MITORVEX-636799 format. One line per 8 residues: number of its first residue (from 1); their letters; for each residue y, z, x of N, C-alpha, C. Coordinates in pm, whole numbers, always signed. Example, Ala and Ser with C-alpha at 12.3 -4.5 7.8 and 13.67 -1.06 7.14 Angstrom:
<sites>
1 = as = -569:+780:+1319:-450:+780:+1230:-330:+780:+1320 | -225:+708:+1285:-106:+714:+1367:+3:+787:+1290
</sites>
This chain:
<sites>
1 = mktvpvkl = +1626:+3080:-4590:+1534:+2968:-4530:+1475:+2841:-4622 | +1522:+2735:-4590:+1488:+2631:-4666:+1332:+2608:-4693 | +1303:+2563:-4800:+1150:+2524:-4823:+1135:+2377:-4765 | +1026:+2351:-4686:+1016:+2217:-4616:+890:+2161:-4709 | +930:+2046:-4777:+851:+1967:-4855:+747:+1920:-4788 | +621:+1891:-4846:+487:+1859:-4773:+509:+1720:-4708 | +595:+1618:-4769:+616:+1499:-4704:+686:+1520:-4591 | +772:+1591:-4567:+858:+1612:-4452:+786:+1683:-4340
9 = kkqlllla = +716:+1786:-4396:+611:+1836:-4302:+522:+1739:-4231 | +456:+1659:-4315:+374:+1544:-4235:+447:+1464:-4163 | +581:+1423:-4183:+656:+1326:-4103:+688:+1423:-3969 | +732:+1537:-3987:+756:+1606:-3858:+637:+1624:-3743 | +525:+1663:-3817:+408:+1653:-3726:+381:+1534:-3664 | +400:+1418:-3736:+382:+1279:-3663:+472:+1261:-3563 | +605:+1317:-3589:+708:+1267:-3482:+686:+1378:-3365 | +619:+1480:-3376:+597:+1576:-3279:+485:+1510:-3180
17 = dkyetkef = +401:+1460:-3252:+284:+1387:-3182:+356:+1275:-3100 | +438:+1188:-3165:+472:+1075:-3110:+563:+1096:-2959 | +654:+1221:-2973:+739:+1244:-2858:+691:+1335:-2760 | +581:+1429:-2787:+543:+1522:-2718:+437:+1452:-2603 | +484:+1380:-2499:+391:+1294:-2434:+442:+1305:-2277 | +355:+1262:-2183:+408:+1234:-2045:+526:+1161:-2043 | +535:+1057:-2130:+645:+956:-2108:+786:+1038:-2151 | +780:+1140:-2206:+896:+1230:-2270:+970:+1287:-2127
25 = laddpsqf = +887:+1288:-2011:+945:+1336:-1886:+1048:+1237:-1817 | +1039:+1108:-1842:+1091:+1029:-1751:+1246:+1034:-1751 | +1304:+1052:-1880:+1454:+1074:-1881:+1506:+1207:-1920 | +1424:+1315:-1883:+1448:+1464:-1939:+1451:+1533:-1821 | +1534:+1625:-1796:+1547:+1746:-1687:+1420:+1815:-1663 | +1312:+1816:-1758:+1200:+1887:-1760:+1107:+1809:-1642 | +1151:+1677:-1606:+1062:+1625:-1506:+1049:+1702:-1358 | +1168:+1765:-1319:+1185:+1820:-1212:+1075:+1913:-1184
33 = mhryskgr = +1053:+2002:-1270:+952:+2116:-1230:+796:+2048:-1232 | +776:+1948:-1253:+653:+1871:-1245:+647:+1812:-1104 | +739:+1833:-1022:+734:+1782:-893:+649:+1879:-782 | +650:+2005:-841:+625:+2111:-762:+502:+2179:-827 | +405:+2248:-724:+261:+2286:-753:+277:+2418:-786 | +364:+2502:-721:+354:+2660:-729:+448:+2695:-850 | +377:+2813:-907:+471:+2846:-1020:+598:+2906:-990 | +626:+2957:-883:+755:+3020:-845:+851:+2922:-806
41 = dqeviafi = +803:+2802:-750:+910:+2695:-717:+931:+2618:-855 | +829:+2603:-949:+850:+2541:-1075:+969:+2624:-1170 | +950:+2767:-1147:+1042:+2848:-1227:+1178:+2811:-1186 | +1215:+2813:-1049:+1327:+2801:-997:+1398:+2669:-1022 | +1330:+2559:-999:+1378:+2424:-1020:+1406:+2401:-1178 | +1324:+2470:-1265:+1328:+2444:-1409:+1458:+2529:-1457 | +1494:+2643:-1401:+1585:+2738:-1442:+1727:+2675:-1411 | +1727:+2613:-1278:+1851:+2547:-1223:+1891:+2422:-1333
49 = aanlafgr = +1776:+2341:-1348:+1774:+2213:-1417:+1830:+2218:-1572 | +1769:+2325:-1625:+1789:+2368:-1764:+1960:+2406:-1776 | +1985:+2490:-1677:+2130:+2521:-1694:+2240:+2423:-1665 | +2197:+2312:-1599:+2274:+2204:-1579:+2248:+2091:-1686 | +2180:+2127:-1785:+2151:+2020:-1893:+2240:+2011:-2008 | +2363:+1957:-1964:+2448:+1925:-2066:+2529:+1810:-2021 | +2577:+1737:-2137:+2655:+1599:-2088:+2562:+1481:-2088 | +2624:+1404:-2014:+2521:+1272:-2010:+2397:+1292:-1923
57 = rdqilshv = +2275:+1229:-1976:+2150:+1266:-1922:+2147:+1214:-1773 | +2209:+1073:-1776:+2204:+1031:-1627:+2271:+1112:-1520 | +2384:+1181:-1573:+2468:+1257:-1482:+2382:+1379:-1456 | +2324:+1443:-1551:+2243:+1582:-1542:+2137:+1545:-1439 | +2070:+1429:-1434:+1950:+1390:-1343:+2012:+1365:-1213 | +2115:+1308:-1217:+2151:+1286:-1071:+2191:+1396:-995 | +2258:+1503:-1053:+2314:+1639:-990:+2186:+1721:-951 | +2083:+1714:-1045:+1958:+1794:-988:+1884:+1719:-904
65 = eaicssir = +1886:+1591:-899:+1834:+1521:-783:+1907:+1559:-658 | +2013:+1578:-660:+2095:+1612:-552:+2057:+1741:-491 | +2030:+1833:-576:+1976:+1969:-548:+1822:+1962:-464 | +1760:+1881:-545:+1608:+1855:-498:+1618:+1779:-352 | +1723:+1696:-329:+1720:+1649:-194:+1748:+1744:-97 | +1840:+1851:-132:+1868:+1949:-34:+1756:+2041:-22 | +1674:+2057:-121:+1540:+2121:-121:+1471:+2072:-9 | +1453:+1936:-11:+1337:+1869:+81:+1394:+1881:+223
73 = qdaenspa = +1533:+1865:+246:+1585:+1881:+377:+1589:+2003:+445 | +1610:+2102:+355:+1655:+2230:+422:+1556:+2349:+396 | +1441:+2336:+321:+1358:+2430:+273:+1201:+2397:+264 | +1173:+2283:+327:+1047:+2242:+332:+975:+2211:+181 | +1080:+2145:+108:+1049:+2112:-42:+1005:+2219:-132 | +1043:+2371:-106:+1029:+2460:-191:+1152:+2521:-236 | +1161:+2497:-389:+1278:+2567:-425:+1293:+2721:-428 | +1194:+2781:-398:+1200:+2934:-396:+1251:+2957:-269
81 = ewiensay = +1176:+2908:-161:+1244:+2910:-35:+1383:+2876:-12 | +1414:+2769:-66:+1560:+2727:-52:+1639:+2837:-101 | +1604:+2895:-222:+1679:+3022:-267:+1675:+3128:-169 | +1559:+3171:-150:+1542:+3284:-46:+1596:+3294:+80 | +1618:+3170:+139:+1652:+3140:+266:+1818:+3128:+253 | +1874:+3118:+149:+2005:+3112:+136:+2052:+2947:+176 | +1944:+2842:+181:+1978:+2712:+220:+2056:+2646:+122 | +2094:+2707:-10:+2167:+2633:-103:+2316:+2651:-52
89 = kklftlgg = +2334:+2739:+51:+2480:+2735:+86:+2521:+2634:+173 | +2424:+2545:+221:+2443:+2416:+270:+2517:+2320:+182 | +2478:+2341:+74:+2511:+2237:-59:+2631:+2289:-126 | +2626:+2415:-151:+2745:+2447:-238:+2872:+2502:-144 | +2952:+2420:-99:+3042:+2456:+7:+3184:+2441:-25 | +3211:+2407:-151:+3349:+2338:-180:+3414:+2434:-277 | +3378:+2558:-277:+3456:+2658:-353:+3481:+2642:-504 | +3604:+2646:-539:+3639:+2614:-683:+3613:+2463:-724
97 = ssfyrmms = +3600:+2378:-647:+3598:+2230:-693:+3452:+2210:-767 | +3466:+2119:-867:+3363:+2094:-943:+3245:+2055:-878 | +3119:+2099:-906:+2993:+2042:-859:+2935:+1960:-965 | +2944:+2018:-1084:+2902:+1932:-1225:+2988:+1973:-1326 | +3084:+1876:-1376:+3163:+1896:-1479:+3249:+2029:-1453 | +3238:+2136:-1545:+3336:+2260:-1546:+3251:+2333:-1448 | +3134:+2324:-1385:+3066:+2417:-1306:+3098:+2390:-1156 | +3169:+2491:-1111:+3216:+2482:-961:+3113:+2511:-861
105 = hdtmlllc = +3123:+2478:-736:+3051:+2509:-620:+3039:+2664:-629 | +3148:+2741:-633:+3130:+2890:-650:+3055:+2940:-762 | +3052:+2881:-874:+2954:+2908:-1001:+2808:+2903:-951 | +2794:+2772:-871:+2660:+2760:-857:+2601:+2866:-733 | +2689:+2902:-651:+2675:+3021:-549:+2632:+3141:-628 | +2729:+3165:-724:+2681:+3311:-801:+2535:+3299:-855 | +2518:+3158:-912:+2385:+3164:-991:+2265:+3169:-885 | +2291:+3113:-755:+2171:+3101:-650:+2186:+3259:-596
113 = drlrellr = +2299:+3318:-572:+2306:+3452:-506:+2220:+3551:-586 | +2223:+3529:-715:+2151:+3637:-812:+2001:+3594:-805 | +1982:+3468:-812:+1827:+3429:-794:+1769:+3482:-696 | +1831:+3483:-578:+1793:+3517:-432:+1742:+3675:-447 | +1843:+3748:-504:+1833:+3888:-518:+1698:+3906:-592 | +1680:+3841:-739:+1592:+3861:-801:+1429:+3809:-726 | +1444:+3714:-660:+1324:+3670:-590:+1271:+3775:-469 | +1376:+3836:-400:+1358:+3903:-305:+1307:+4045:-350
121 = ehnsfgsa = +1337:+4095:-469:+1297:+4205:-530:+1147:+4185:-607 | +1143:+4074:-681:+1026:+4055:-763:+918:+3942:-710 | +957:+3867:-609:+876:+3746:-550:+889:+3622:-643 | +907:+3638:-776:+912:+3537:-844:+1015:+3562:-968 | +1085:+3452:-1017:+1182:+3462:-1140:+1122:+3514:-1249 | +970:+3452:-1282:+909:+3497:-1388:+881:+3655:-1390 | +834:+3697:-1291:+803:+3854:-1267:+937:+3928:-1286 | +1049:+3890:-1243:+1174:+3941:-1263:+1204:+3948:-1410
129 = vkfawlqr = +1201:+3843:-1480:+1208:+3833:-1617:+1130:+3926:-1696 | +988:+3937:-1671:+890:+3982:-1746:+931:+4135:-1731 | +955:+4187:-1591:+986:+4321:-1573:+1102:+4374:-1651 | +1215:+4299:-1665:+1331:+4328:-1747:+1303:+4333:-1878 | +1204:+4234:-1935:+1175:+4227:-2066:+1116:+4354:-2120 | +1012:+4403:-2030:+936:+4518:-2072:+1039:+4656:-2060 | +1156:+4634:-1990:+1214:+4742:-1979:+1354:+4734:-2072 | +1359:+4631:-2155:+1467:+4599:-2232:+1517:+4709:-2319
137 = eegvlflh = +1651:+4705:-2337:+1709:+4820:-2434:+1671:+4806:-2579 | +1686:+4888:-2645:+1670:+4887:-2797:+1775:+4795:-2858 | +1745:+4698:-2940:+1807:+4617:-3009:+1806:+4482:-2944 | +1751:+4472:-2830:+1733:+4327:-2743:+1610:+4260:-2836 | +1635:+4156:-2901:+1529:+4096:-2984:+1469:+3961:-2925 | +1535:+3905:-2824:+1510:+3755:-2805:+1514:+3781:-2643 | +1425:+3669:-2579:+1409:+3676:-2431:+1521:+3623:-2358 | +1603:+3515:-2426:+1714:+3464:-2374:+1823:+3596:-2324
145 = etiaslfp = +1812:+3679:-2428:+1919:+3791:-2399:+1891:+3872:-2269 | +1755:+3891:-2255:+1716:+3962:-2123:+1753:+3880:-1995 | +1723:+3745:-2017:+1768:+3668:-1891:+1905:+3662:-1861 | +1994:+3654:-1964:+2128:+3648:-1950:+2176:+3780:-1886 | +2124:+3898:-1937:+2148:+4028:-1876:+2134:+4040:-1727 | +2037:+3958:-1672:+2022:+3955:-1538:+2128:+3888:-1431 | +2216:+3827:-1507:+2331:+3760:-1424:+2475:+3821:-1468 | +2554:+3827:-1385:+2681:+3865:-1409:+2761:+3767:-1497
153 = kecsiish = +2858:+3855:-1576:+2922:+3759:-1661:+3011:+3652:-1589 | +3039:+3680:-1476:+3140:+3591:-1389:+3050:+3449:-1379 | +2929:+3469:-1396:+2843:+3358:-1365:+2827:+3271:-1500 | +2945:+3183:-1515:+2981:+3136:-1633:+2879:+3005:-1686 | +2775:+2982:-1584:+2692:+2884:-1644:+2579:+2935:-1733 | +2556:+3064:-1720:+2484:+3133:-1817:+2545:+3192:-1930 | +2510:+3160:-2052:+2576:+3201:-2175:+2545:+3352:-2200 | +2659:+3435:-2202:+2646:+3562:-2216:+2684:+3598:-2354
161 = grnssskr = +2733:+3512:-2452:+2771:+3560:-2595:+2666:+3606:-2669 | +2682:+3717:-2749:+2596:+3775:-2822:+2550:+3690:-2959 | +2619:+3591:-2993:+2618:+3519:-3106:+2593:+3360:-3062 | +2591:+3348:-2920:+2573:+3211:-2889:+2398:+3170:-2903 | +2382:+3029:-2933:+2249:+2987:-2960:+2195:+2971:-2831 | +2258:+2985:-2704:+2204:+2973:-2573:+2111:+2857:-2553 | +2149:+2741:-2605:+2065:+2607:-2600:+2011:+2599:-2467 | +2062:+2602:-2356:+1998:+2583:-2234:+1884:+2669:-2196
169 = lqmflrwm = +1919:+2801:-2237:+1814:+2899:-2216:+1682:+2871:-2303 | +1731:+2852:-2413:+1605:+2840:-2495:+1516:+2719:-2467 | +1589:+2598:-2425:+1503:+2489:-2376:+1414:+2539:-2233 | +1473:+2606:-2164:+1404:+2677:-2031:+1294:+2758:-2083 | +1313:+2825:-2197:+1200:+2909:-2223:+1093:+2827:-2303 | +1132:+2709:-2382:+1026:+2624:-2420:+939:+2576:-2293 | +997:+2547:-2201:+916:+2486:-2082:+831:+2610:-2013 | +883:+2716:-2030:+798:+2831:-1955:+690:+2895:-2038
177 = vrnsspvd = +711:+2892:-2159:+624:+2966:-2255:+527:+2876:-2336 | +562:+2771:-2373:+468:+2676:-2456:+354:+2635:-2362 | +248:+2645:-2396:+129:+2584:-2320:+74:+2464:-2385 | -52:+2404:-2307:-125:+2306:-2375:-34:+2202:-2404 | +63:+2145:-2325:+168:+2048:-2345:+164:+1961:-2226 | +191:+1844:-2239:+205:+1748:-2118:+342:+1756:-2053 | +452:+1827:-2131:+588:+1858:-2079:+606:+2001:-2038 | +572:+2101:-2138:+606:+2243:-2107:+490:+2297:-2018
185 = lglwsswy = +529:+2398:-1940:+440:+2437:-1828:+350:+2571:-1872 | +415:+2632:-1976:+325:+2766:-2024:+298:+2862:-1914 | +389:+2875:-1816:+385:+2972:-1696:+394:+3124:-1738 | +475:+3148:-1857:+491:+3274:-1923:+392:+3300:-2039 | +299:+3227:-2070:+242:+3242:-2191:+147:+3367:-2211 | +113:+3412:-2097:+26:+3528:-2100:+113:+3637:-2143 | +239:+3666:-2130:+304:+3763:-2170:+418:+3776:-2291 | +452:+3638:-2319:+542:+3618:-2426:+486:+3505:-2519
193 = drknllmp = +485:+3526:-2636:+431:+3440:-2743:+531:+3348:-2785 | +474:+3215:-2789:+560:+3121:-2820:+606:+3107:-2958 | +550:+3203:-3054:+590:+3203:-3215:+733:+3274:-3200 | +773:+3339:-3093:+902:+3407:-3074:+988:+3343:-3002 | +971:+3212:-2970:+1085:+3122:-2920:+1180:+3084:-3032 | +1298:+3035:-2970:+1401:+2975:-3067:+1422:+2839:-3048 | +1464:+2748:-3136:+1497:+2611:-3135:+1616:+2606:-3043 | +1610:+2511:-2938:+1719:+2493:-2866:+1823:+2390:-2952
201 = ldthvmqe = +1951:+2422:-2995:+2035:+2348:-3082:+2112:+2244:-3008 | +2041:+2138:-2959:+2089:+2025:-2904:+2170:+1957:-3016 | +2261:+1859:-2984:+2340:+1774:-3085:+2247:+1711:-3153 | +2150:+1645:-3100:+2052:+1560:-3171:+1962:+1626:-3270 | +1933:+1743:-3218:+1845:+1854:-3290:+1936:+1870:-3437 | +2044:+1923:-3411:+2122:+1958:-3523:+2161:+1846:-3634 | +2181:+1723:-3580:+2205:+1612:-3643:+2091:+1581:-3736 | +1972:+1566:-3690:+1827:+1532:-3744:+1804:+1636:-3854
209 = avrfglle = +1813:+1771:-3812:+1803:+1892:-3906:+1890:+1868:-4023 | +2001:+1856:-4028:+2090:+1821:-4134:+2053:+1700:-4212 | +2030:+1589:-4149:+1987:+1484:-4218:+1855:+1494:-4303 | +1768:+1581:-4248:+1644:+1607:-4309:+1658:+1728:-4407 | +1772:+1784:-4425:+1794:+1888:-4521:+1740:+2024:-4466 | +1705:+2037:-4346:+1653:+2159:-4286:+1767:+2255:-4241 | +1889:+2199:-4242:+2020:+2272:-4243:+2104:+2233:-4322 | +2216:+2314:-4395:+2296:+2267:-4462:+2431:+2231:-4402
217 = ktssgkip = +2513:+2140:-4440:+2650:+2117:-4390:+2739:+2213:-4416 | +2834:+2226:-4353:+2946:+2335:-4392:+3037:+2296:-4520 | +3097:+2373:-4554:+3176:+2359:-4683:+3269:+2219:-4668 | +3305:+2204:-4542:+3385:+2064:-4525:+3327:+1947:-4490 | +3167:+1953:-4504:+3085:+1839:-4485:+3055:+1825:-4364 | +3062:+1915:-4258:+3041:+1901:-4113:+2914:+1943:-4069 | +2855:+1906:-3964:+2738:+1979:-3910:+2768:+2107:-3868 | +2691:+2216:-3901:+2726:+2351:-3857:+2732:+2358:-3699
225 = spslkvav = +2812:+2482:-3655:+2824:+2500:-3516:+2698:+2583:-3474 | +2659:+2537:-3372:+2551:+2583:-3303:+2563:+2751:-3272 | +2492:+2844:-3335:+2493:+2982:-3322:+2362:+3044:-3314 | +2359:+3159:-3283:+2225:+3239:-3276:+2162:+3226:-3416 | +2250:+3273:-3513:+2211:+3277:-3635:+2149:+3149:-3700 | +2234:+3041:-3672:+2176:+2917:-3703:+2044:+2891:-3625 | +2021:+2916:-3498:+1905:+2890:-3428:+1768:+2972:-3498 | +1806:+3089:-3539:+1705:+3188:-3598:+1685:+3099:-3732
233 = sltqtlaq = +1762:+3071:-3816:+1748:+3016:-3937:+1645:+2893:-3940 | +1697:+2817:-3840:+1612:+2666:-3832:+1486:+2704:-3768 | +1475:+2790:-3685:+1316:+2823:-3647:+1246:+2874:-3742 | +1291:+2964:-3825:+1204:+3021:-3936:+1166:+2920:-4024 | +1269:+2809:-4050:+1247:+2719:-4134:+1111:+2623:-4097 | +1119:+2592:-3962:+1031:+2494:-3909:+907:+2579:-3867 | +899:+2698:-3885:+773:+2768:-3880:+686:+2744:-3997 | +741:+2667:-4111:+663:+2651:-4201:+588:+2520:-4179
241 = vfpddpvr = +627:+2436:-4089:+537:+2317:-4033:+464:+2367:-3900 | +502:+2438:-3834:+439:+2487:-3687:+431:+2630:-3674 | +346:+2686:-3787:+321:+2837:-3780:+312:+2905:-3658 | +236:+2843:-3576:+226:+2924:-3446:+293:+2887:-3307 | +381:+2772:-3351:+452:+2710:-3243:+590:+2641:-3298 | +677:+2714:-3346:+781:+2643:-3426:+872:+2565:-3345 | +878:+2590:-3213:+983:+2500:-3134:+907:+2360:-3089 | +781:+2352:-3143:+727:+2224:-3090:+821:+2118:-3181
249 = adyalfgl = +860:+2157:-3291:+970:+2079:-3375:+1083:+2027:-3278 | +1124:+2068:-3180:+1225:+2043:-3089:+1181:+1874:-3047 | +1064:+1858:-3036:+1017:+1719:-2993:+1048:+1615:-3104 | +1010:+1665:-3237:+1020:+1576:-3327:+1160:+1542:-3362 | +1260:+1632:-3372:+1405:+1620:-3393:+1465:+1563:-3289 | +1454:+1621:-3167:+1513:+1561:-3054:+1473:+1420:-3006 | +1356:+1398:-3012:+1311:+1242:-2963:+1358:+1160:-3076 | +1352:+1184:-3208:+1420:+1114:-3303:+1564:+1077:-3296
257 = gvda = +1623:+1182:-3249:+1766:+1173:-3258:+1820:+1091:-3135 | +1743:+1105:-3020:+1761:+1015:-2898:+1739:+864:-2953 | +1639:+851:-3012:+1595:+704:-3055:+1693:+641:-3141 | +1745:+722:-3228:+1846:+673:-3348:+1966:+638:-3261
</sites>
């Protein structure tokens, strides 16, 4: 674990203050969960949006917007009802054809079919995850592992690799667990401690972490590949700056990286 100099600590604190604002929502997929007032609706759309959050931001937003349009038309603007009533089957009709990049309509159907089962059994996605977390097998250390275990491996939109950094799930968990934030909702803060969250290893985050000396370059001089080990290491280092809330650093590093 790297030691963070005092000057850098102050800089990261200022950057987090600068970027963790309502304005952050404008160009970020976290905006969609703020359109709904019920927790179960917020959880569903946040989970879908987070799992589509790769590639160009304008393309991410346009594809989640298409899902929100279907929700308005076919489920009285309730993402949870859109799932429970299988209204998503009106949108995802093209089988193996691409819905977004390598994610096919069939993959989206798999995701939504499993969400439907979980909602019908537990009423909300959060309740399903909490139940599974409390029943977790020995050796499961992180909440993203529990979430991944709820979905079949054939559902390729969910990362199942044991060594994967699971960037999109970490971002979703930031939204669900961190409270007292203009961006993150904190719906799960009563049963999961934000101290145990892991940094989402976005490209911007990795680049800025290396530039600040929070991560080492590889022996060949490159930015390290995102992995669970790197996510844990970077999170532990950033806990020196944000002891009770290490992933607040995501705003500092990601925001700066996007601006750069």
